[in-house]
Every structure is written in C-alpha cells, then in structure tokens.
N, C-alpha and C positions, 0 to 999 in steps of 0.2 A: 641353627646353622643350616643354610640351604645351599644347594649346589646345582649349577647348570652345567651340562656336559657339552664339550666340543668333541667332535669325532675326528680321529686321525686316520688317514689312509695308511694301512699297513703295507709292508713291502710286497710287491707283486700281487696286488689285489684288484686287478681289472674286473674280476668277477663281481665286484661291487656294483657293476652296471649291467645286470642281466638283460635289461630292456633298452639299453642305450645304443643308439645307432650311430654309425659314423665315427667311432672311436679312432682318434688319430694315433697311429702307431709311432713309437719312438723312431726318430730319424736314424738311419745308419750313417754315422759320421766317422770318418776315418781319422779319429784323434785318439789321444791316449785314454780319455774318459768320455763316455757318452752321456746323454741327458739322463738315461735310466740309472747309470752309475752314480751320478750326482744326487738323483732322487733317493736312491737307496742309502747313500752315505748320509744324506740329510735325515732320513728316518732313524738311522742308527744313532746319530748325534742327538736327535730329539729324545729318543728313548733313554739316553744317558744323561739327559738334563742339560745338554749344551745347546740351548735354544739359539744363541747368536751364531754358533757354528753351523747349526742346521739351516738357518736362514741363508747363510752364504752359499751353502750347497744347493738349496732350492733356487736361489738367484741364478746359479750356473745352469741348472736344469731348464729353467724358463728361458734363459738366453739361447740355449741350444734348441729348445722346443717351445715356442711361445704359445702353443695351444695345449700345454700339459696341465690339465685340470688338477691332477693330484698334487703337483708341485705348488700351484697357487693356493690350494686349500691347506696343505700342510704348512706352507710359509705363513699363511694367515693364522693358523692355530699357534705356531711358534711365536709369532708377534704378540698374540693374545697372552701367552704365558709371560711375556716381558712387559705386559701392560700397555702395549702399543695397539690399542683397540681400533683407533681410527685408521691406522695403516692396515690392520687386519680386515676391516670392512672393505677397503679398496681391493684387496686380493679376492675376497669372496664375491664382490660385485663383478670383478673381471671374469670370474668363472661363470657367473650368471649370464653375462653378456655372450660368452662363448657357448655355454651349454645351459639354456634357460630351463631345462627339465631335470636338472640335477638337484635333488631335494637336499642333499647334505650341504650345499652352498647356502641355501636359505636358512637352514638350521644353524649353521655356524655364524652367519651374519647376524642372525637374531641373538645369539649368545653374546656377540661383541656389543650389540646395541643394549642388551641387558646390562652389561658391565658399565656402559656409559649412562645408565639410568634412562635410556630411551625405550621405555617398556612398550609403548603403543606401537612404535615401529617394529620392535622385536616380535610382538604378537602377530603383526601382519606377515612377517617372514615365516614364522612358525605355521601360520595358517596355510601359506603357500607350500611349505614343505609337506604338510599333511595332505594337502590337495593332491600333490604329486605321489605321495606314498602314505596312504591311510594306516599302514602298519608300523609307522615310524615311532617306536616307543620313546626314544630320546626327545623327539620334538614335542610330544605330549607333556613330558616332564618339564621341559624348558618353557613351554607356553604356560604351564601352571605356575612356574617360578615367576614369570613376568606378571601374570594376573595377581599373584600374591602381593607383588610390589605396587599394584595400583588399587589394592583393597578389595579385589574380587576373590575373596577366600573360598566361598562356596564353589565358584566356577573353577578355581584352581584345583580344589579337591576332585572335581569331576575329571579333570585332566590327569591327575595322579592316579585316579581309579583306572582310567584307560591304560595308562602306562603299565600298571601292575597286571591288568588283564592280559596285556600283550607279553609281558615279561615278569613273571612272578618273583624273580630274583633281582629285580631292579632296586637296589638298596636305597639309592638317593630318593626314589619316589616315596618309599615308606617314611624316610626322615622328613621330607618336605610335606607329605600329607599329614604326618603327626604334628608338625609345626603349625600348619594351617588350622588343624583341629584345635590346637592349644589356643590360638588367637581367638577362636570362636567359643572358647570355654569348654570344649569337649575333652576334658583332661584324661578321663579313663580311656576313651577311644584313642587319644593321642599316644598314651603309654603303650597300648597294644601295638601301634605302628612302630614305636621305638624298640619295643621288645623284638619284633620281627626283624628289624634292621640289625639289631645286635646278634640275633640268632644267625643271620646271614654273614655278618662281619663283626666279630667280637672286638675288633679294634677301631670301631667307628666312633670317634670322639664326639661328633655332633649328636649322635643318638643318645649317648650318655648325658651330655649337657642338657639337651632338650627334655630327656626323661626326668632329669633332676629338677628342672623348672616345673614340669607338670606335677611331680610329686610334691614340690613346695606349695603349689597352688592348692593341692588337696590336703595340705598340712601334714604330709607324711615326711617330716623333716629328716628323720634318721635315714630313710630310703634315699632322700634327695642328697644328703651328705655322702652316702655310699656311692652314688652316681658321680658326684663331683670329684670324689677321691679317685675314682677310676679314670676320669678324664684327665686329672692332674698326673696320674701314674703314666698315662699314655703320652701326655705332653706337659712337662713341668713348667713350661713357659706360658701356659694358657691363662691369661689374665682373667677372663670372664668366669672361669671355673673357680678361681680363688674368691672372687667377689661374691658369686652366688653361694658358695659354701659358707662364706662369712654371714650372709643374710640368713641362711638356714640355721646357723649356730646362734644368731641373735634370737630367733624364734624359740630356741631351746634354752635361752638365757645363759648361753656359754659365751659371755661377753669378751673375756680375755682371749679366748681362742678366735673369736670373730675378728677382734682387732688385729691379731696376727695375720689372719687371712687378708684383711684389707691392706695391711702393710705390704704383704707379698704382691697383691694385685697392683698397688701403686708402683712398686719397684719394677714391675714388668711393663709398665706403660711406655 
C-alpha cells in the first residue's frame, strides 16, 4: 500500500510563503462574509470530511477574491478527495498561472496526475516543486511514488531516502520504501522499514499488510499471519488481508482455515 500526499492549507497560514512577494491581501468587502470567512469555513468543512460543502465555500472565496491561491489549492485538494482529479488539476494549474513559484501547486498537481496514472507528467511537476523548494519532503515522497509506478524502483528508493533524511518521522516514506525494497526482493530490509513505520504509527494498516507479505516471502508464515491478523483487527473489511492470510495458511497446510479466509475475502469484494 502506497500513499501520495496532498498538502492542505491550514487556516491563517500565509506564513507558508516566507519568500513569496506580492501576496494579495483579502479584499475588505462590506458584506456579511468575506473571502477569508469562506476560506476558513471551507477549511473547517474539509477537516470534518464534508468535501462537497468545502468546495462550495472555496467557490465563494474565489468569487470574492479571484487571486486567492489558498482557496484554489484547497478546492483542488477537496475535489481530489471526491475523485475529481481532472477538475483538481484545473485548480492547481490556475494557481501556477497566478503564482508560478508556488511549489505546493506543482506538488498537488503531480498528485492528481498520479491518481490518473499520468506518472511521467507527475514526475515533471514534482521536479519543478523540488527545483523551487529543495527541502520539500512530500515532493520527494510523491516523486518516488510516481517512479515506483513506472518501474523505477531503485530511483524511487533514492527519493524515499531523501524524504526520510529531511523528515525522519515521515511514515509514508518508510512504507513506500519498504514496498519498493520488497519488489526488488530485499525482504529483510523492507521489514525494517515497515517496523519503523509501525513504531511511528501502530495503526498503520499498510505497514502490517506489507510486512506480512515480506514475511510470507521469507517463509515466516506465522509472523505473516500475525501481521494480517492485526490489519484485519484495524479494518475488518480489508479484502487483501483475508486473501493474503489465506495464502499463508495454505503454506502451513491449514486448508480449512484458508478456505474460510478466501470466503471472507470474496464476500468483501
């Protein structure tokens, strides 16, 4: 399981642009609600999981302030959460047209392109984000994710290494690096990465499932089953965990138990 991260503007975080010149201040509009009010309302709805409601508020913020980079970016992120990646790309592109030196816009557009399997275009955007901000840990992680999907696993690992160098607590980078190492057959090293991810977040389902797969490859089937058990405990609807646990049970000749797991997996498809 691999994850690419979008970045959401928090409320009142103009400090995200320490080197940004010419920031357009919110217009002082003599109405009941200002662009900033709608922007903040949109952020609150986003955090509550109301992505459609958030989009409506960002629409209002943009209507009142058409140069509001934060509203375009957050609207794009909210659209991405609803699977509207093409529309999200339009928002991130608009930000780039307004503010071509804003690294977060390239990073988020790259994520949307990843979601559409446009990995080469995504890499180009992450390259630009990193050119603008060489300390951008998320962009390294996301570029690695794109490289993984075009078979460049060694190059992806280099990006995950850089992510972790910049942020030693970047959980997704450990999971992604471990998955890439697993693809290359480096199972012991992969397990070390999954262990670190679990140390940082004991509820990380992807780390347990991937560690279980690595343990299976090393014929450590009891350990693998323990990992899949934990993943199922965290998410009882996780189809792949049941299927992989069934495969491990077959290796231990627990055929009846394996059949039950396969049945559970089929029921959850």
